LUMZA-560439 format. One line per field, with one value per residue (C-alpha): residue number from 1; residue in three letters; y, z, x. Coordinates in steps of 0.05 Angstrom, whole numbers. Each point is the difference from the previous one (the first is absolute). Layout:
REM LUMZA-560439
num	c(NUM / ...) .
residuo	c(ALA / ...) .
north	c(Y / ...) .
up	c(Z / ...) .
east	c(X / ...) .
//
This chain:
REM LUMZA-560439
num	c(1 / 2 / 3 / 4 / 5 / 6 / 7 / 8 / 9 / 10 / 11 / 12 / 13 / 14 / 15 / 16 / 17 / 18 / 19 / 20 / 21 / 22 / 23 / 24 / 25 / 26 / 27 / 28 / 29 / 30 / 31 / 32 / 33 / 34 / 35 / 36 / 37 / 38 / 39 / 40 / 41 / 42 / 43 / 44 / 45 / 46 / 47 / 48 / 49 / 50 / 51 / 52 / 53 / 54 / 55 / 56 / 57 / 58 / 59 / 60 / 61 / 62 / 63 / 64 / 65 / 66 / 67 / 68 / 69 / 70 / 71 / 72 / 73 / 74 / 75 / 76 / 77 / 78 / 79 / 80 / 81 / 82 / 83 / 84 / 85 / 86 / 87 / 88 / 89 / 90 / 91 / 92 / 93 / 94 / 95 / 96 / 97 / 98 / 99 / 100 / 101 / 102 / 103 / 104 / 105 / 106 / 107 / 108 / 109 / 110 / 111 / 112 / 113 / 114 / 115 / 116 / 117 / 118 / 119 / 120 / 121 / 122 / 123 / 124 / 125 / 126 / 127 / 128 / 129 / 130 / 131 / 132 / 133 / 134 / 135 / 136 / 137 / 138 / 139 / 140 / 141 / 142 / 143 / 144 / 145 / 146 / 147 / 148 / 149 / 150 / 151 / 152 / 153 / 154 / 155 / 156 / 157 / 158 / 159 / 160 / 161 / 162 / 163 / 164 / 165 / 166 / 167 / 168 / 169 / 170 / 171 / 172 / 173 / 174 / 175 / 176 / 177 / 178 / 179 / 180 / 181 / 182 / 183 / 184 / 185 / 186 / 187 / 188 / 189 / 190 / 191 / 192 / 193 / 194 / 195 / 196 / 197 / 198 / 199 / 200 / 201 / 202 / 203 / 204 / 205 / 206 / 207 / 208 / 209 / 210 / 211 / 212 / 213 / 214 / 215 / 216 / 217 / 218 / 219 / 220 / 221 / 222 / 223 / 224 / 225 / 226 / 227 / 228 / 229 / 230 / 231 / 232 / 233 / 234 / 235 / 236 / 237 / 238 / 239 / 240 / 241 / 242 / 243 / 244 / 245 / 246 / 247 / 248 / 249 / 250 / 251 / 252 / 253 / 254 / 255 / 256 / 257 / 258 / 259 / 260 / 261 / 262 / 263 / 264 / 265 / 266 / 267) .
residuo	c(MET / ALA / VAL / ASN / SER / ARG / GLU / GLN / ALA / LEU / SER / LEU / LEU / ALA / ALA / ALA / ASN / ASN / HIS / GLY / ASP / LEU / ALA / VAL / LYS / LEU / SER / SER / LEU / ARG / GLN / VAL / LYS / ASP / ILE / LEU / SER / SER / ALA / GLU / PRO / SER / VAL / ALA / SER / GLU / VAL / PHE / PRO / PHE / LEU / VAL / GLU / LEU / GLN / THR / SER / HIS / GLU / SER / LEU / VAL / ARG / LYS / PHE / LEU / LEU / GLU / VAL / ILE / GLU / ALA / ILE / GLY / LEU / ARG / ALA / LEU / GLU / TYR / SER / SER / VAL / LEU / MET / PRO / VAL / LEU / LEU / ALA / LEU / LEU / LYS / ASP / GLU / ASP / HIS / SER / VAL / ALA / CYS / GLN / SER / ILE / ILE / SER / GLY / MET / LYS / PHE / PHE / CYS / ALA / ILE / LEU / GLU / GLU / MET / ALA / TRP / GLN / PHE / HIS / ARG / HIS / GLY / LYS / VAL / GLU / SER / TRP / THR / GLU / ASP / ILE / TRP / MET / THR / MET / ILE / GLU / PHE / LYS / ASP / ALA / VAL / CYS / SER / LEU / VAL / PHE / GLU / PRO / VAL / SER / VAL / GLY / ILE / ARG / LEU / LEU / ALA / PHE / LYS / PHE / LEU / GLU / THR / CYS / VAL / LEU / LEU / PHE / THR / PRO / ASP / ALA / ALA / ASP / SER / ASP / ARG / PRO / THR / SER / GLY / GLY / ASN / ASP / ARG / ARG / PHE / ASN / VAL / LEU / TRP / LEU / ALA / SER / GLY / HIS / PRO / VAL / LEU / ASP / PRO / ALA / LYS / LEU / ILE / SER / GLU / ALA / ASN / ARG / LEU / SER / THR / ARG / LEU / LEU / ASP / MET / LEU / GLN / SER / SER / SER / SER / LEU / PRO / GLY / SER / LEU / THR / ILE / ALA / ILE / VAL / ASN / CYS / MET / LEU / ALA / SER / VAL / PHE / VAL / TRP / ARG / TYR / LEU / ALA / LEU / GLU / ILE / PRO / LEU / ARG / LEU / GLN / LEU / LEU / LEU / VAL / THR / LYS) .
north	c(-5 / 55 / -12 / -3 / 74 / 24 / -13 / 28 / 56 / 8 / -16 / 64 / 37 / -1 / 13 / 68 / 7 / -8 / 2 / 70 / -1 / 45 / -39 / -66 / 20 / 27 / -60 / -50 / 41 / -3 / -67 / -6 / 33 / -52 / -53 / 22 / 29 / -73 / -29 / -10 / 43 / -25 / -23 / 76 / 27 / -50 / 41 / 67 / 8 / -8 / 43 / 63 / -2 / 33 / 61 / 26 / -10 / 48 / 7 / 46 / -44 / -67 / 29 / 33 / -62 / -39 / 55 / -29 / -84 / 17 / 32 / -61 / -43 / 22 / 19 / -87 / -19 / 50 / -41 / -15 / 80 / 34 / -13 / 41 / 61 / 26 / 11 / 46 / 45 / -8 / 15 / 51 / 49 / -19 / 52 / -19 / 29 / -62 / -36 / 35 / 11 / -75 / -13 / 52 / -36 / -83 / 36 / 27 / -71 / -36 / 49 / -7 / -80 / -12 / 42 / -27 / -68 / 17 / 31 / -74 / -34 / 31 / -17 / -64 / -35 / 55 / 16 / 28 / -52 / 32 / -5 / 72 / 19 / 7 / 19 / 51 / 33 / 4 / 34 / 49 / 19 / 4 / 51 / 50 / -16 / 19 / 59 / 35 / -3 / 54 / 48 / -13 / 31 / -53 / -20 / 26 / -73 / -20 / 48 / -19 / -82 / 30 / 43 / -60 / -43 / 52 / -5 / -78 / 9 / 50 / -36 / -70 / 38 / 40 / -21 / -26 / 0 / -27 / -72 / 1 / -91 / -43 / -33 / -73 / -31 / 1 / 23 / 51 / 71 / 34 / 63 / -9 / 42 / 17 / -17 / -62 / -8 / -30 / 24 / -38 / -12 / -5 / 29 / 53 / 51 / 37 / 52 / 21 / -8 / 48 / 39 / -3 / 8 / 77 / 15 / -21 / 53 / 44 / 7 / -6 / 60 / 39 / -12 / 17 / 69 / 14 / -32 / 64 / -41 / -50 / -28 / -15 / -63 / -11 / 40 / -25 / -73 / 41 / 9 / -70 / -25 / 55 / -27 / -76 / 7 / 30 / 27 / 32 / 24 / 33 / 23 / 37 / 42 / 29 / 15 / 18 / 74 / 26 / 29 / -70 / -34 / 53 / -13 / -73 / 19 / 39 / -45) .
up	c(-3 / 15 / -59 / -36 / 34 / -16 / -74 / -9 / 36 / -41 / -77 / 23 / 18 / -72 / -34 / 54 / -20 / -80 / -18 / -46 / 24 / 76 / 10 / -3 / 49 / 47 / -1 / 3 / 61 / 30 / -2 / 24 / 66 / 6 / -7 / 51 / 40 / 25 / -7 / 54 / 16 / -20 / -63 / -21 / 11 / -43 / -55 / 31 / -53 / -52 / 25 / 3 / -58 / -26 / 25 / -57 / -48 / -50 / 41 / 50 / 28 / -6 / 57 / 37 / -7 / 29 / 61 / 15 / -2 / 34 / 58 / 3 / -8 / 32 / 69 / 12 / -34 / 49 / 3 / -71 / -23 / 1 / -72 / 0 / 31 / -54 / -48 / 50 / -4 / -71 / -22 / 60 / -61 / -45 / -51 / 8 / 66 / 12 / 4 / 41 / 51 / 3 / 18 / 46 / 29 / -12 / 41 / 50 / 20 / -2 / 31 / 71 / -13 / -3 / 69 / 35 / -19 / 38 / 59 / -8 / -3 / 50 / 57 / -29 / -10 / 22 / -70 / -63 / -63 / -63 / -47 / 47 / -3 / -78 / -10 / 54 / -36 / -61 / 35 / 30 / -73 / -3 / 46 / -27 / -63 / 8 / 56 / -43 / -60 / 53 / -19 / -80 / -54 / -7 / -3 / 56 / 7 / 9 / 53 / 37 / 10 / 9 / 62 / 25 / -6 / 44 / 49 / 7 / 18 / 58 / 25 / 0 / 31 / 49 / 69 / 11 / 93 / -7 / -28 / 12 / 24 / -47 / -29 / 12 / -74 / -65 / -51 / 36 / -20 / 44 / -30 / 7 / 63 / 2 / 75 / 0 / -31 / 48 / 10 / -32 / -67 / -51 / -49 / 10 / 53 / 33 / 27 / -63 / -39 / 55 / -30 / -63 / 2 / 29 / -45 / -59 / 52 / -4 / -78 / -6 / 40 / -29 / -62 / 36 / 5 / -75 / -19 / -31 / -61 / 7 / -30 / 55 / -5 / 12 / 68 / 23 / -6 / 39 / 63 / 1 / 2 / 49 / 38 / 5 / 64 / 77 / -12 / -67 / 25 / 55 / -50 / -48 / 67 / 26 / -77 / -60 / 22 / -8 / -75 / -17 / 29 / -30 / -72 / 10 / 18 / -64 / -44) .
east	c(11 / 48 / 30 / -53 / -16 / 72 / -16 / -63 / 23 / 66 / -43 / -49 / 65 / 16 / -64 / 4 / 69 / 0 / -76 / -14 / -70 / -9 / -68 / 34 / 62 / -34 / -53 / 65 / 35 / -65 / -7 / 68 / -22 / -50 / 41 / 62 / -54 / -19 / 74 / 40 / 47 / 63 / -33 / -27 / 75 / 21 / -32 / 23 / 63 / -40 / -56 / 53 / 13 / -71 / 28 / 25 / -68 / -8 / -78 / -8 / -62 / 34 / 57 / -50 / -40 / 64 / 13 / -61 / 16 / 79 / -50 / -48 / 51 / 53 / -28 / -32 / 81 / 29 / 67 / 0 / -7 / 64 / 6 / -52 / 18 / 43 / -72 / -21 / 51 / 4 / -74 / 5 / 28 / -47 / -5 / -86 / -26 / -51 / 62 / 53 / -73 / -6 / 64 / -5 / -65 / 32 / 57 / -33 / -29 / 65 / 35 / -40 / -2 / 65 / 14 / -46 / 13 / 69 / -18 / -25 / 31 / 59 / -54 / -20 / 77 / 53 / 13 / -28 / 27 / 46 / -60 / -40 / 76 / -1 / -75 / 18 / 57 / -40 / -58 / 45 / 20 / -67 / -20 / 50 / -9 / -80 / 17 / 35 / -60 / -31 / 55 / -3 / -45 / -38 / -82 / -37 / -33 / 79 / 12 / -52 / 8 / 62 / -14 / -58 / 68 / 34 / -62 / 4 / 71 / -7 / -47 / 35 / 58 / -42 / -7 / -58 / 1 / -76 / 18 / 62 / -20 / 36 / -47 / 6 / -31 / 3 / -49 / -34 / -18 / 41 / 44 / 65 / 33 / 66 / 1 / 1 / 69 / 50 / 52 / 54 / -32 / 51 / -30 / -56 / 31 / -61 / 37 / 17 / -75 / -30 / 62 / -28 / -61 / 24 / 34 / -64 / -44 / 64 / -1 / -76 / -11 / 58 / -34 / -69 / 19 / 22 / -80 / -19 / 41 / -32 / -64 / -68 / 0 / 85 / -10 / -60 / 41 / 57 / -50 / -22 / 70 / 13 / -61 / 34 / 34 / -10 / 75 / -24 / -57 / 39 / 36 / -40 / -42 / 60 / 46 / -56 / -9 / -86 / 12 / 14 / -60 / -46 / 44 / -28 / -60 / -24 / 39) .
//
């Protein structure tokens, strides 16, 4: 059954890559997604090196759907997904805005997933596996690339998603004292809390993550103070990011001058 799934998926990927009809390409890729979704992660991972070849497709709809497939399959087979991560980075700079937006959306989910996985592994076993470190290093690079989009002349849609990614980072890296107890079992819906990290984690330094949240908040505040040059939707996005932690709320209340608060109301 595993061999049949693999061969069927490879045949469909060949059609998605080489067929001249866009409808056939997308239909083939959807079938690949269905096959890999029902396969064991180890079996699905055998197809990953061939799946990533679609990132060079001339069809933007294929590239966008590829990212959706990577998200759906890669999160189920996180242990094997390191080969998929460079696709997120590559398509982040895609000339088609919808593809770049999908890269941010999918990358955000991988960022949260691998961060929580590393915290869980250390909590359960006192160590983290090397594959998590490999993915985390790529995700750090991805985070930096997304953050740079905030300051680049890209579409408003891309910048809004970049701000949302920054907001996610601030939320993840800001301590939540009301939920400081480490979880006792997996599979729950609790948001990751940096206070879960024990001292001595081999990869994640809580102090550095908290410092990064403060650094990002400061950069956002600097942008907010020059918000007269930004579209109103971007100003609102920055404010939402700034309100993502108690630390930032205090910072806003103390640092934003009254004239800027009035500006936000009138935008």
